[in-house]
N, CA, C and O atoms as a DFTB+ gen file, in Angstrom:
756 C
 N C O
     1  1      24.360      35.268     -59.118
     2  2      24.021      34.179     -58.010
     3  2      24.782      32.814     -58.400
     4  3      25.186      32.500     -59.519
     5  1      24.877      32.090     -57.214
     6  2      25.835      30.881     -57.507
     7  2      24.716      29.828     -57.853
     8  3      23.519      30.115     -57.837
     9  1      25.127      28.794     -58.114
    10  2      24.199      27.429     -58.635
    11  2      23.729      26.963     -57.273
    12  3      22.539      26.648     -57.295
    13  1      24.326      26.825     -56.072
    14  2      23.781      26.307     -55.065
    15  2      22.444      27.200     -54.404
    16  3      21.397      26.731     -53.958
    17  1      22.864      28.668     -54.505
    18  2      21.560      29.250     -53.997
    19  2      20.647      29.408     -54.771
    20  3      19.552      29.779     -54.350
    21  1      20.856      29.179     -56.028
    22  2      19.679      28.748     -57.054
    23  2      18.749      27.723     -56.877
    24  3      17.519      27.744     -56.830
    25  1      19.626      26.755     -56.779
    26  2      19.116      25.356     -56.459
    27  2      18.193      25.464     -55.029
    28  3      16.997      25.173     -55.011
    29  1      18.775      25.823     -54.111
    30  2      17.936      26.025     -52.829
    31  2      16.962      27.018     -52.661
    32  3      16.111      26.916     -51.777
    33  1      17.014      28.058     -53.502
    34  2      15.520      29.012     -53.785
    35  2      14.599      27.946     -54.487
    36  3      13.430      27.878     -54.109
    37  1      15.049      27.103     -55.492
    38  2      13.807      26.132     -56.053
    39  2      13.223      25.359     -55.262
    40  3      11.999      25.230     -55.228
    41  1      14.063      24.729     -54.500
    42  2      13.943      23.498     -53.336
    43  2      12.695      24.381     -52.319
    44  3      11.629      23.868     -51.979
    45  1      13.140      25.802     -51.958
    46  2      11.976      26.476     -51.054
    47  2      10.978      26.851     -52.098
    48  3       9.941      26.890     -51.435
    49  1      10.716      27.094     -53.095
    50  2       9.391      27.460     -53.869
    51  2       8.865      26.236     -53.980
    52  3       7.677      26.245     -53.655
    53  1       9.364      24.915     -54.390
    54  2       8.541      23.457     -54.377
    55  2       8.070      23.234     -53.316
    56  3       6.908      22.829     -53.338
    57  1       8.753      23.397     -51.938
    58  2       8.333      23.241     -50.838
    59  2       7.066      24.043     -50.391
    60  3       6.072      23.527     -49.881
    61  1       7.235      25.389     -50.654
    62  2       6.175      26.420     -50.393
    63  2       4.883      25.731     -51.403
    64  3       3.789      25.546     -50.868
    65  1       4.996      25.526     -52.241
    66  2       3.828      25.089     -53.256
    67  2       3.356      23.794     -53.004
    68  3       2.220      23.518     -53.389
    69  1       4.074      22.898     -52.386
    70  2       3.473      21.456     -52.068
    71  2       3.014      21.741     -50.587
    72  3       2.257      20.867     -50.162
    73  1       3.239      22.561     -49.874
    74  2       2.536      22.876     -48.693
    75  2       1.339      23.668     -49.063
    76  3       0.314      23.217     -48.553
    77  1       1.190      24.601     -49.720
    78  2      -0.024      25.287     -50.173
    79  2      -1.245      24.402     -50.884
    80  3      -2.436      24.623     -50.667
    81  1      -0.854      23.597     -51.572
    82  2      -1.592      22.542     -52.394
    83  2      -2.017      21.445     -51.137
    84  3      -3.160      20.991     -51.185
    85  1      -1.250      21.075     -50.180
    86  2      -1.890      20.054     -49.503
    87  2      -2.926      20.921     -48.489
    88  3      -4.064      20.460     -48.398
    89  1      -2.636      22.057     -47.775
    90  2      -3.626      22.571     -47.096
    91  2      -4.922      23.061     -47.819
    92  3      -6.003      23.209     -47.249
    93  1      -4.682      23.295     -49.150
    94  2      -5.936      23.679     -50.056
    95  2      -6.953      22.280     -50.167
    96  3      -8.182      22.351     -50.190
    97  1      -6.209      21.073     -50.228
    98  2      -7.130      19.772     -50.494
    99  2      -7.501      19.686     -48.856
   100  3      -8.674      19.788     -48.495
   101  1      -6.730      19.549     -48.178
   102  2      -6.836      18.970     -46.877
   103  2      -7.375      19.755     -45.800
   104  3      -7.816      19.213     -44.786
   105  1      -7.362      21.241     -45.992
   106  2      -7.777      22.088     -45.167
   107  2      -9.689      22.105     -45.053
   108  3     -10.164      22.419     -43.961
   109  1     -10.515      21.806     -46.050
   110  2     -11.975      21.728     -45.744
   111  2     -12.008      20.477     -45.055
   112  3     -12.792      20.454     -44.107
   113  1     -11.380      19.460     -45.273
   114  2     -11.690      18.085     -44.560
   115  2     -11.513      18.301     -42.975
   116  3     -12.380      17.962     -42.171
   117  1     -10.467      18.818     -42.665
   118  2     -10.122      19.085     -41.435
   119  2     -11.012      19.815     -40.694
   120  3     -11.479      19.452     -39.615
   121  1     -11.315      21.121     -41.418
   122  2     -12.496      22.121     -40.768
   123  2     -13.762      21.380     -40.595
   124  3     -14.327      21.255     -39.508
   125  1     -14.174      20.903     -41.691
   126  2     -15.555      20.031     -41.347
   127  2     -15.558      18.900     -40.640
   128  3     -16.674      18.400     -40.498
   129  1     -14.639      18.327     -40.141
   130  2     -14.689      16.819     -39.441
   131  2     -14.956      17.417     -38.039
   132  3     -14.348      18.334     -37.487
   133  1     -16.104      16.619     -37.547
   134  2     -16.749      16.829     -36.260
   135  2     -15.749      16.630     -35.495
   136  3     -14.909      15.814     -35.872
   137  1     -15.527      17.480     -33.919
   138  2     -14.860      17.128     -32.764
   139  2     -15.376      15.963     -32.155
   140  3     -16.562      15.767     -31.887
   141  1     -14.196      15.016     -31.902
   142  2     -14.540      13.703     -31.464
   143  2     -15.132      14.155     -29.949
   144  3     -14.632      15.073     -29.299
   145  1     -16.132      13.455     -29.559
   146  2     -16.870      13.615     -28.334
   147  2     -16.676      12.516     -27.013
   148  3     -17.388      11.520     -26.880
   149  1     -15.920      12.778     -26.370
   150  2     -15.557      11.668     -25.227
   151  2     -16.765      11.774     -24.502
   152  3     -17.384      12.815     -24.283
   153  1     -17.101      10.474     -24.095
   154  2     -18.193      10.410     -23.270
   155  2     -17.561      10.313     -21.675
   156  3     -16.608       9.617     -21.322
   157  1     -18.341      11.175     -20.873
   158  2     -17.781      10.821     -19.362
   159  2     -18.823      10.322     -18.688
   160  3     -19.919      10.872     -18.802
   161  1     -18.644       9.102     -17.805
   162  2     -19.725       8.670     -17.071
   163  2     -20.261       9.477     -16.223
   164  3     -19.513      10.374     -15.834
   165  1     -21.477       9.455     -15.741
   166  2     -22.170      10.216     -14.725
   167  2     -21.724       9.575     -13.310
   168  3     -21.779       8.356     -13.147
   169  1     -21.340      10.329     -12.433
   170  2     -21.229       9.713     -11.198
   171  2     -22.488      10.373     -10.217
   172  3     -22.663      11.581     -10.057
   173  1     -23.286       9.320      -9.627
   174  2     -24.215       9.804      -8.647
   175  2     -23.773      10.171      -7.594
   176  3     -23.175      11.238      -7.456
   177  1     -24.038       9.185      -6.499
   178  2     -23.771       9.487      -5.178
   179  2     -22.374       8.953      -4.911
   180  3     -21.871       8.014      -5.529
   181  1     -21.744       9.700      -3.848
   182  2     -20.389       9.683      -3.688
   183  2     -20.229       9.776      -1.982
   184  3     -20.975      10.537      -1.366
   185  1     -19.433       9.134      -1.423
   186  2     -19.071       8.903       0.064
   187  2     -17.439       8.880       0.253
   188  3     -16.528       8.705      -0.556
   189  1     -17.460       9.129       1.645
   190  2     -16.049       9.023       2.193
   191  2     -15.703       8.480       3.212
   192  3     -16.488       8.791       4.108
   193  1     -14.764       7.680       3.629
   194  2     -14.638       6.763       4.484
   195  2     -13.018       7.509       5.089
   196  3     -12.133       7.829       4.296
   197  1     -12.924       7.637       6.212
   198  2     -11.933       8.296       6.940
   199  2     -10.925       7.127       7.675
   200  3     -11.094       6.903       8.873
   201  1      -9.869       6.388       6.912
   202  2      -9.292       5.294       7.424
   203  2      -8.455       5.309       8.530
   204  3      -8.329       4.377       9.324
   205  1      -7.853       6.433       8.576
   206  2      -7.212       6.889      10.001
   207  2      -8.368       6.449      11.334
   208  3      -8.152       5.739      12.316
   209  1      -9.598       7.151      10.938
   210  2     -10.219       6.696      12.146
   211  2     -10.579       5.241      12.389
   212  3     -10.607       4.673      13.481
   213  1     -10.892       4.650      11.006
   214  2     -11.101       3.160      11.326
   215  2      -9.851       2.463      11.892
   216  3      -9.916       1.402      12.512
   217  1      -8.841       3.049      11.668
   218  2      -7.536       2.227      11.958
   219  2      -7.479       2.430      13.755
   220  3      -7.165       1.538      14.543
   221  1      -7.789       3.543      14.039
   222  2      -7.779       4.182      15.532
   223  2      -9.209       3.593      16.463
   224  3      -9.198       3.308      17.661
   225  1     -10.168       3.529      15.701
   226  2     -11.503       3.279      16.585
   227  2     -11.949       2.019      16.285
   228  3     -12.968       1.705      16.900
   229  1     -11.435       1.063      15.411
   230  2     -12.171      -0.055      15.439
   231  2     -11.614      -1.106      16.286
   232  3     -10.451      -0.871      16.615
   233  1     -12.240      -2.506      16.864
   234  2     -11.449      -3.038      17.835
   235  2     -10.193      -3.851      17.068
   236  3      -9.245      -4.102      17.813
   237  1     -10.099      -4.184      16.023
   238  2      -9.264      -4.677      15.226
   239  2      -8.151      -3.711      15.446
   240  3      -7.144      -4.048      16.070
   241  1      -8.338      -2.304      14.857
   242  2      -7.459      -1.624      14.561
   243  2      -6.563      -1.276      16.396
   244  3      -5.394      -0.906      16.503
   245  1      -7.319      -1.478      17.334
   246  2      -6.945      -1.047      18.650
   247  2      -6.117      -2.317      19.131
   248  3      -5.140      -2.111      19.852
   249  1      -6.381      -3.354      18.848
   250  2      -5.999      -4.681      19.088
   251  2      -4.565      -4.548      18.399
   252  3      -3.553      -4.844      19.034
   253  1      -4.507      -4.075      17.027
   254  2      -3.239      -4.308      16.235
   255  2      -2.250      -3.135      16.765
   256  3      -1.034      -3.182      16.580
   257  1      -2.762      -2.311      17.294
   258  2      -1.901      -0.920      17.834
   259  2      -1.252      -1.582      18.887
   260  3      -0.035      -1.762      18.877
   261  1      -2.105      -2.015      19.939
   262  2      -1.405      -2.603      21.131
   263  2      -0.589      -3.521      21.057
   264  3       0.352      -3.616      21.844
   265  1      -0.860      -4.530      19.894
   266  2       0.284      -5.801      19.808
   267  2       1.303      -4.944      19.041
   268  3       2.376      -5.471      19.334
   269  1       1.534      -4.004      18.293
   270  2       2.682      -3.256      17.769
   271  2       3.475      -2.715      18.901
   272  3       4.664      -2.958      19.108
   273  1       2.543      -1.806      19.754
   274  2       3.250      -1.414      20.773
   275  2       4.159      -2.433      21.908
   276  3       5.138      -2.218      22.622
   277  1       3.422      -3.443      21.698
   278  2       3.871      -4.571      22.896
   279  2       5.178      -5.083      22.200
   280  3       6.219      -4.932      22.838
   281  1       5.236      -5.596      21.120
   282  2       6.198      -5.849      20.062
   283  2       7.221      -5.067      19.939
   284  3       8.297      -5.567      19.611
   285  1       7.115      -3.705      20.168
   286  2       7.953      -2.768      19.937
   287  2       8.665      -2.310      21.375
   288  3       9.797      -1.831      21.451
   289  1       7.849      -2.533      22.400
   290  2       8.507      -2.364      23.937
   291  2       9.567      -3.721      24.124
   292  3      10.743      -3.658      24.483
   293  1       8.978      -4.657      23.858
   294  2       9.821      -6.082      24.010
   295  2      11.144      -5.597      23.059
   296  3      12.271      -5.635      23.554
   297  1      10.954      -5.178      21.778
   298  2      12.526      -5.145      21.136
   299  2      12.918      -4.272      21.421
   300  3      14.072      -4.268      20.990
   301  1      12.644      -3.041      22.133
   302  2      13.199      -1.738      22.534
   303  2      13.858      -2.280      23.936
   304  3      14.974      -1.819      24.171
   305  1      13.337      -3.165      24.864
   306  2      13.685      -3.565      26.289
   307  2      15.318      -4.541      25.652
   308  3      16.424      -4.361      26.163
   309  1      15.105      -5.326      24.712
   310  2      16.182      -6.031      24.316
   311  2      17.457      -5.072      23.831
   312  3      18.588      -5.150      24.309
   313  1      17.097      -4.277      22.925
   314  2      18.193      -3.244      22.750
   315  2      18.610      -2.601      23.810
   316  3      19.836      -2.598      23.930
   317  1      17.952      -1.997      24.709
   318  2      18.598      -1.266      25.865
   319  2      19.655      -2.172      26.723
   320  3      20.783      -1.857      27.101
   321  1      18.914      -3.436      26.919
   322  2      19.742      -4.396      27.673
   323  2      21.107      -4.610      26.937
   324  3      22.077      -4.800      27.671
   325  1      21.274      -4.605      25.829
   326  2      22.432      -4.821      24.870
   327  2      23.359      -3.704      25.154
   328  3      24.518      -3.781      25.561
   329  1      22.609      -2.576      24.855
   330  2      23.335      -1.209      24.951
   331  2      24.116      -0.999      26.318
   332  3      25.300      -0.682      26.427
   333  1      23.192      -1.246      27.353
   334  2      23.765      -1.103      28.665
   335  2      24.847      -1.994      28.762
   336  3      25.850      -1.499      29.276
   337  1      24.928      -3.195      28.405
   338  2      26.257      -4.010      28.357
   339  2      27.299      -3.324      27.725
   340  3      28.406      -3.278      28.261
   341  1      27.085      -2.801      26.685
   342  2      28.053      -2.155      25.823
   343  2      28.748      -0.922      26.659
   344  3      29.963      -0.725      26.657
   345  1      27.767      -0.101      27.395
   346  2      28.147       1.072      28.141
   347  2      29.123       0.575      29.270
   348  3      30.131       1.224      29.548
   349  1      28.806      -0.555      29.889
   350  2      29.368      -1.160      30.995
   351  2      30.888      -1.736      30.445
   352  3      31.871      -1.730      31.186
   353  1      30.925      -2.178      29.191
   354  2      32.168      -2.388      28.708
   355  2      33.140      -1.571      28.506
   356  3      34.345      -1.798      28.613
   357  1      32.418      -0.256      28.102
   358  2      33.158       0.777      27.711
   359  2      34.018       1.369      28.857
   360  3      35.198       1.710      28.782
   361  1      33.263       1.419      29.845
   362  2      33.560       2.028      31.351
   363  2      34.868       0.906      31.682
   364  3      36.004       1.301      31.945
   365  1      34.521      -0.394      31.622
   366  2      35.703      -1.297      31.840
   367  2      36.945      -1.174      30.963
   368  3      38.016      -1.651      31.335
   369  1      36.813      -0.561      29.849
   370  2      37.777      -0.369      28.722
   371  2      38.833       0.587      29.500
   372  3      40.023       0.376      29.266
   373  1      38.521       1.530      30.326
   374  2      39.375       2.531      30.783
   375  2      40.381       2.247      32.022
   376  3      41.237       3.003      32.481
   377  1      39.987       0.783      32.478
   378  2      40.826       0.450      33.440
   379  2      41.840      -0.514      33.103
   380  3      42.731      -0.848      33.883
   381  1      41.678      -1.018      31.772
   382  2      42.783      -2.036      31.151
   383  2      43.903      -1.388      31.115
   384  3      43.945      -0.201      30.790
   385  1      45.082      -2.166      31.485
   386  2      46.312      -1.302      31.538
   387  2      47.274      -1.843      30.634
   388  3      48.314      -1.248      30.354
   389  1      46.909      -3.121      30.100
   390  2      47.837      -3.908      29.393
   391  2      47.574      -3.454      27.910
   392  3      46.454      -3.728      27.477
   393  1      48.355      -2.866      27.153
   394  2      48.222      -2.204      25.999
   395  2      47.321      -3.277      24.947
   396  3      46.195      -3.034      24.514
   397  1      48.100      -4.466      24.677
   398  2      47.336      -5.471      24.036
   399  2      46.008      -5.806      24.171
   400  3      45.250      -6.051      23.233
   401  1      45.687      -5.818      25.519
   402  2      44.407      -6.174      25.854
   403  2      43.572      -5.070      25.750
   404  3      42.367      -5.227      25.551
   405  1      44.025      -4.078      25.851
   406  2      43.148      -2.627      25.596
   407  2      42.746      -2.787      24.168
   408  3      41.545      -2.950      23.954
   409  1      43.475      -2.768      23.280
   410  2      43.496      -2.806      21.649
   411  2      42.374      -3.893      21.545
   412  3      41.354      -3.589      20.926
   413  1      42.481      -5.099      22.087
   414  2      41.458      -6.188      21.645
   415  2      40.332      -5.821      22.370
   416  3      39.308      -5.828      21.687
   417  1      40.196      -5.519      23.476
   418  2      38.927      -5.070      24.281
   419  2      38.352      -4.010      23.134
   420  3      37.180      -4.155      22.787
   421  1      39.010      -3.129      22.638
   422  2      38.424      -2.035      22.226
   423  2      37.817      -2.502      20.891
   424  3      36.748      -2.023      20.512
   425  1      38.548      -3.528      20.092
   426  2      38.023      -4.058      18.907
   427  2      36.735      -4.786      19.124
   428  3      35.783      -4.674      18.352
   429  1      36.730      -5.444      20.063
   430  2      35.650      -6.521      20.564
   431  2      34.628      -5.389      20.770
   432  3      33.541      -5.588      20.226
   433  1      34.758      -4.335      21.395
   434  2      33.532      -3.201      21.808
   435  2      32.996      -2.675      20.357
   436  3      31.792      -2.560      20.131
   437  1      34.019      -2.363      19.382
   438  2      33.713      -1.614      18.235
   439  2      32.704      -2.709      17.582
   440  3      31.577      -2.411      17.187
   441  1      33.196      -3.872      17.527
   442  2      32.168      -5.023      16.849
   443  2      30.874      -5.235      17.289
   444  3      29.932      -5.394      16.513
   445  1      30.760      -5.249      18.732
   446  2      29.577      -5.229      19.450
   447  2      28.838      -4.118      19.176
   448  3      27.617      -4.271      19.135
   449  1      29.292      -3.041      18.979
   450  2      28.547      -1.667      18.745
   451  2      27.772      -1.818      17.290
   452  3      26.621      -1.449      17.061
   453  1      28.686      -2.452      16.362
   454  2      28.158      -2.677      14.952
   455  2      27.088      -3.846      14.982
   456  3      26.191      -3.791      14.140
   457  1      27.105      -4.735      15.744
   458  2      26.348      -5.733      15.938
   459  2      24.929      -5.089      16.596
   460  3      23.831      -5.470      16.190
   461  1      25.053      -4.221      17.502
   462  2      23.950      -3.384      18.079
   463  2      23.230      -2.774      16.949
   464  3      22.054      -3.036      16.698
   465  1      24.029      -1.874      16.203
   466  2      23.284      -1.165      15.187
   467  2      22.663      -1.985      14.146
   468  3      21.649      -1.534      13.613
   469  1      23.110      -3.101      13.783
   470  2      22.727      -4.089      12.991
   471  2      21.287      -4.484      13.283
   472  3      20.306      -4.302      12.561
   473  1      21.359      -5.165      14.696
   474  2      20.194      -5.539      15.537
   475  2      19.292      -4.576      15.533
   476  3      18.182      -4.956      15.160
   477  1      19.396      -3.272      15.867
   478  2      18.654      -2.101      15.939
   479  2      18.060      -1.954      14.422
   480  3      16.852      -1.717      14.434
   481  1      18.662      -2.046      13.071
   482  2      18.030      -1.681      12.222
   483  2      16.986      -3.062      11.731
   484  3      15.856      -2.908      11.267
   485  1      17.572      -4.238      11.927
   486  2      16.713      -5.534      11.889
   487  2      15.339      -5.248      12.577
   488  3      14.270      -5.302      11.968
   489  1      15.473      -4.913      14.008
   490  2      14.357      -4.777      14.440
   491  2      13.268      -3.593      14.260
   492  3      12.090      -3.569      14.617
   493  1      13.887      -2.816      13.726
   494  2      13.021      -1.883      12.961
   495  2      12.230      -2.245      11.914
   496  3      11.100      -1.797      11.720
   497  1      12.943      -3.258      11.052
   498  2      12.674      -3.427       9.584
   499  2      11.370      -4.703       9.905
   500  3      10.393      -4.989       9.212
   501  1      11.798      -5.240      11.132
   502  2      10.750      -6.449      11.393
   503  2       9.227      -5.524      12.073
   504  3       8.127      -6.055      11.916
   505  1       9.317      -4.347      12.697
   506  2       8.251      -3.736      13.121
   507  2       7.582      -3.100      11.940
   508  3       6.357      -2.984      11.909
   509  1       8.374      -2.674      10.942
   510  2       7.756      -2.026       9.838
   511  2       6.975      -2.827       9.217
   512  3       5.848      -2.414       8.942
   513  1       7.429      -4.395       8.772
   514  2       6.775      -5.232       8.328
   515  2       5.529      -5.749       8.870
   516  3       4.624      -6.270       8.219
   517  1       5.571      -5.539      10.228
   518  2       4.401      -6.236      10.961
   519  2       3.385      -5.491      10.835
   520  3       2.234      -5.928      10.807
   521  1       3.813      -3.832      10.710
   522  2       2.820      -2.852      10.672
   523  2       2.371      -2.684       9.156
   524  3       1.359      -2.000       9.003
   525  1       2.887      -3.132       8.162
   526  2       2.647      -2.925       6.849
   527  2       1.583      -3.899       6.700
   528  3       0.514      -3.577       6.181
   529  1       1.888      -5.473       7.270
   530  2       0.764      -6.356       6.894
   531  2      -0.310      -6.047       7.737
   532  3      -1.407      -6.197       7.198
   533  1      -0.324      -5.642       8.955
   534  2      -1.480      -5.158       9.609
   535  2      -2.609      -4.036       8.815
   536  3      -3.834      -4.105       8.720
   537  1      -1.886      -3.265       8.437
   538  2      -2.520      -1.897       7.415
   539  2      -3.359      -2.730       6.195
   540  3      -4.557      -2.670       5.918
   541  1      -2.179      -3.598       5.519
   542  2      -2.642      -4.313       4.293
   543  2      -4.015      -5.115       4.711
   544  3      -5.071      -4.812       4.155
   545  1      -3.975      -5.978       5.547
   546  2      -5.138      -6.719       6.232
   547  2      -6.531      -5.840       6.257
   548  3      -7.649      -6.107       5.817
   549  1      -6.020      -4.692       6.944
   550  2      -7.180      -3.931       7.167
   551  2      -7.798      -3.192       6.037
   552  3      -8.996      -2.908       6.023
   553  1      -6.901      -2.860       5.018
   554  2      -7.249      -1.912       4.086
   555  2      -8.052      -3.082       3.106
   556  3      -9.007      -2.693       2.435
   557  1      -7.668      -4.405       3.052
   558  2      -8.465      -5.230       2.126
   559  2      -9.692      -5.671       2.822
   560  3     -10.563      -6.067       2.049
   561  1     -10.016      -5.709       4.187
   562  2     -11.412      -5.859       4.815
   563  2     -12.332      -4.525       4.639
   564  3     -13.561      -4.537       4.714
   565  1     -11.549      -3.396       4.399
   566  2     -12.524      -2.358       4.359
   567  2     -12.810      -2.238       2.884
   568  3     -13.821      -1.636       2.522
   569  1     -11.981      -2.774       2.010
   570  2     -12.458      -2.434       0.620
   571  2     -13.670      -3.424       0.503
   572  3     -14.650      -3.075      -0.154
   573  1     -13.640      -4.482       1.036
   574  2     -14.683      -5.501       0.787
   575  2     -15.981      -4.743       1.678
   576  3     -17.095      -4.674       1.160
   577  1     -15.783      -4.321       2.731
   578  2     -17.053      -3.557       3.522
   579  2     -17.671      -2.393       2.632
   580  3     -18.871      -2.150       2.506
   581  1     -16.486      -1.647       1.973
   582  2     -17.115      -0.443       1.157
   583  2     -17.699      -1.073      -0.070
   584  3     -18.584      -0.474      -0.679
   585  1     -17.327      -2.075      -0.417
   586  2     -18.378      -2.385      -1.553
   587  2     -19.870      -2.928      -1.246
   588  3     -20.829      -2.751      -1.998
   589  1     -19.900      -3.564      -0.116
   590  2     -21.202      -3.766       0.395
   591  2     -21.916      -2.766       0.896
   592  3     -23.146      -2.730       0.857
   593  1     -21.091      -1.780       1.463
   594  2     -21.693      -0.401       2.055
   595  2     -22.266       0.426       0.850
   596  3     -23.397       0.906       0.936
   597  1     -21.406       0.617      -0.406
   598  2     -22.051       0.878      -1.401
   599  2     -23.086       0.607      -2.202
   600  3     -23.729       1.443      -2.837
   601  1     -23.328      -1.029      -2.175
   602  2     -24.478      -1.631      -2.646
   603  2     -25.452      -1.122      -1.813
   604  3     -26.406      -0.534      -2.323
   605  1     -25.352      -1.284      -0.299
   606  2     -26.590      -0.865       0.553
   607  2     -27.099       0.515       0.324
   608  3     -28.287       0.828       0.246
   609  1     -25.912       1.431       0.208
   610  2     -26.581       2.961      -0.097
   611  2     -26.657       3.542      -1.216
   612  3     -26.735       4.762      -1.364
   613  1     -26.641       2.704      -2.098
   614  2     -26.686       2.894      -3.571
   615  2     -25.885       3.942      -3.984
   616  3     -26.445       4.899      -4.520
   617  1     -24.301       3.955      -3.797
   618  2     -23.292       4.707      -3.980
   619  2     -22.681       4.150      -5.212
   620  3     -22.612       2.957      -5.508
   621  1     -22.174       5.329      -6.002
   622  2     -21.312       4.849      -7.007
   623  2     -19.873       4.938      -6.966
   624  3     -19.098       4.423      -7.772
   625  1     -19.542       5.733      -5.820
   626  2     -18.113       5.976      -5.448
   627  2     -17.902       6.239      -4.082
   628  3     -18.540       7.067      -3.431
   629  1     -16.657       5.253      -3.498
   630  2     -16.543       5.754      -2.272
   631  2     -14.947       6.080      -2.137
   632  3     -14.134       5.293      -2.622
   633  1     -14.576       7.118      -1.547
   634  2     -13.303       7.505      -1.398
   635  2     -12.573       7.632       0.117
   636  3     -13.276       7.761       1.119
   637  1     -11.306       7.591       0.186
   638  2     -11.052       7.470       1.244
   639  2     -10.519       8.847       1.523
   640  3      -9.743       9.453       0.784
   641  1     -11.074       9.340       2.811
   642  2     -10.876      10.725       3.339
   643  2      -9.548      10.940       3.611
   644  3      -8.876      10.067       4.160
   645  1      -9.012      12.191       3.234
   646  2      -7.611      12.391       3.357
   647  2      -7.547      13.965       3.390
   648  3      -8.274      14.502       2.554
   649  1      -6.917      14.687       4.085
   650  2      -6.534      15.921       3.898
   651  2      -5.901      16.441       2.805
   652  3      -6.051      17.619       2.482
   653  1      -5.185      15.652       2.185
   654  2      -4.371      15.920       0.790
   655  2      -4.987      15.517      -0.431
   656  3      -4.416      15.836      -1.473
   657  1      -6.068      14.861      -0.488
   658  2      -7.028      14.425      -1.452
   659  2      -8.336      14.935      -1.644
   660  3      -8.739      15.502      -2.660
   661  1      -9.196      14.620      -0.249
   662  2     -10.245      15.375      -0.009
   663  2     -10.284      16.593       0.552
   664  3      -9.875      16.781       1.697
   665  1     -10.847      17.670      -0.304
   666  2     -10.585      19.326       0.047
   667  2     -12.011      19.518       0.820
   668  3     -11.920      20.217       1.829
   669  1     -13.354      19.000       0.508
   670  2     -14.268      19.300       1.044
   671  2     -15.511      17.755       1.150
   672  3     -15.737      16.857       0.339
   673  1     -15.999      18.004       2.347
   674  2     -17.016      16.976       2.426
   675  2     -18.269      17.336       3.097
   676  3     -18.305      17.583       4.302
   677  1     -19.384      17.371       2.267
   678  2     -20.553      17.823       3.004
   679  2     -21.067      16.938       3.814
   680  3     -20.811      15.741       3.687
   681  1     -22.000      17.495       4.917
   682  2     -22.428      16.645       6.053
   683  2     -23.199      15.383       5.198
   684  3     -23.705      15.438       4.077
   685  1     -23.099      14.164       6.185
   686  2     -23.969      13.170       5.627
   687  2     -23.291      12.125       4.503
   688  3     -23.840      11.099       4.101
   689  1     -21.926      12.634       4.070
   690  2     -21.426      11.842       3.021
   691  2     -20.207      11.137       3.827
   692  3     -19.569      10.190       3.364
   693  1     -20.006      11.631       4.894
   694  2     -18.819      10.813       5.574
   695  2     -19.426       9.567       6.210
   696  3     -20.034       9.643       7.278
   697  1     -19.259       8.416       5.550
   698  2     -19.668       7.338       6.246
   699  2     -18.673       6.421       7.222
   700  3     -18.702       5.194       7.309
   701  1     -17.939       7.175       7.812
   702  2     -16.577       6.456       8.316
   703  2     -17.594       5.895       9.870
   704  3     -16.927       4.990      10.370
   705  1     -18.549       6.062      10.500
   706  2     -19.136       5.836      11.520
   707  2     -19.582       4.718      11.127
   708  3     -19.199       3.698      11.700
   709  1     -20.468       4.652      10.092
   710  2     -21.175       3.293       9.532
   711  2     -20.045       2.008       9.426
   712  3     -20.209       0.853       9.818
   713  1     -18.907       2.572       8.798
   714  2     -17.896       1.523       8.453
   715  2     -17.347       0.652       9.690
   716  3     -17.108      -0.552       9.776
   717  1     -17.225       1.804      10.702
   718  2     -16.417       1.205      11.800
   719  2     -17.439       0.173      12.496
   720  3     -17.079      -0.901      12.977
   721  1     -18.758       0.646      12.480
   722  2     -19.860      -0.459      13.129
   723  2     -19.828      -1.767      12.371
   724  3     -19.979      -2.859      12.920
   725  1     -19.617      -1.588      11.041
   726  2     -19.833      -2.776      10.112
   727  2     -18.469      -3.619      10.196
   728  3     -18.445      -4.850      10.190
   729  1     -17.550      -2.948      10.260
   730  2     -15.927      -3.540      10.604
   731  2     -15.915      -4.527      11.820
   732  3     -15.627      -5.724      11.812
   733  1     -16.372      -3.577      13.071
   734  2     -16.305      -4.428      14.388
   735  2     -17.415      -5.623      13.978
   736  3     -17.190      -6.749      14.421
   737  1     -18.366      -5.453      13.312
   738  2     -19.356      -6.521      13.603
   739  2     -18.790      -7.811      12.840
   740  3     -18.876      -8.970      13.247
   741  1     -18.039      -7.260      11.340
   742  2     -17.621      -8.628      10.504
   743  2     -16.404      -9.129      11.004
   744  3     -16.160     -10.336      11.005
   745  1     -15.439      -8.068      11.532
   746  2     -14.311      -8.728      11.987
   747  2     -13.745      -8.172      13.482
   748  3     -12.981      -7.232      13.705
   749  1     -14.464      -9.185      14.503
   750  2     -14.476      -8.765      15.896
   751  2     -13.291      -8.382      16.645
   752  3     -13.156      -7.480      17.471
   753  1     -12.245      -9.449      16.091
   754  2     -10.811      -9.377      16.441
   755  2      -9.695      -9.557      15.432
   756  3      -8.520      -9.484      15.792
């Protein structure tokens, strides 16, 4: 047997002895230690509200949707007008006989198409921001109302009813109708 294999055998034996002695001293302490008990708060009454219904059925939600549709229609009209002009310019392009004028008109047309795409993206972003602000405002209003509703009904928890998060709701637990009434009363428009 070589010197290095003898030394490694000794190191393994010493390691095993240390492990056994550690387990023999620490083992009883580990086994006798009581398991830590996590205290879980008890939840009493729970209710749900359907935010989609609130957005669709409250006066504020209906007005916001109408405003968004009006804004969207105006932006779409602006885009359509610009697109129609480009299509007219495209038709005129075929009638140009001078090569230099043709290439210049084609370049101008390409630039105008890129501007139209940029305009479209900007208008889409504006609509998305307008919608996000509306949703944020309504959500904050609902949080305030949910707090009051929870106090009045003695609720511990109010959840947003959603097909992906709430699988089952017993009758009488959905307070969306009451929330809509309160929303319309507190935030008429």
